[in-house]
C-alpha positions in Angstrom: -26.6 -49.1 -285.6 -23.9 -50.5 -282.9 -24.2 -54.1 -282.0 -25.1 -54.8 -278.3 -22.5 -56.0 -276.0 -22.8 -59.4 -274.6 -23.2 -59.3 -270.8 -19.8 -60.7 -269.2 -19.9 -63.9 -267.3 -18.8 -64.2 -263.9 -16.5 -66.8 -263.2 -16.8 -69.0 -260.0 -14.1 -69.0 -257.5 -13.4 -72.4 -256.0 -13.2 -72.2 -252.2 -10.0 -73.0 -250.7 -10.0 -76.1 -248.7 -10.3 -75.7 -245.0 -7.9 -77.1 -242.8 -9.1 -79.9 -240.3 -9.7 -78.5 -236.9 -7.3 -79.9 -234.1 -9.2 -82.2 -231.6 -9.7 -80.9 -228.1 -7.0 -81.6 -225.7 -9.3 -82.1 -222.8 -11.5 -84.8 -224.2 -9.3 -85.9 -226.8 -12.0 -85.3 -229.6 -15.0 -87.1 -227.9 -16.6 -84.0 -226.4 -17.2 -85.8 -223.2 -15.2 -86.3 -219.9 -15.4 -88.5 -217.3 -15.6 -87.1 -213.5 -15.4 -89.0 -210.5 -18.4 -89.0 -208.3 -17.7 -88.5 -204.5 -20.5 -89.6 -201.8 -20.6 -89.5 -198.1 -18.7 -87.6 -195.3 -15.4 -89.0 -196.1 -15.9 -88.2 -199.9 -15.3 -91.9 -201.0 -15.2 -92.6 -204.5 -18.2 -94.4 -206.0 -18.2 -94.4 -209.6 -17.8 -92.2 -212.6 -20.0 -89.9 -214.5 -19.7 -88.4 -218.2 -20.3 -84.8 -218.7 -20.0 -82.2 -221.7 -16.6 -81.1 -222.0 -16.7 -77.4 -221.0 -13.5 -76.6 -223.2 -14.7 -77.5 -226.4 -18.7 -77.6 -225.3 -19.1 -81.1 -226.8 -17.8 -80.3 -230.3 -14.5 -82.2 -229.9 -12.7 -79.3 -231.7 -10.1 -77.1 -230.1 -11.1 -73.6 -230.1 -7.6 -72.0 -229.6 
């Protein structure tokens, strides 16, 4: 009678460390940008409004 073979154990591979993504150049990593609000026929500036950064879609990370 032959001896039964032991099942081989799988060795876990450690995941490589992912590099930290670079911050977005447009919003400097905040995810928001400020735009001037203009009103009237002469288009005078009355203030600023924040909105979502279109370059990174609000994540703050550069997408290359």
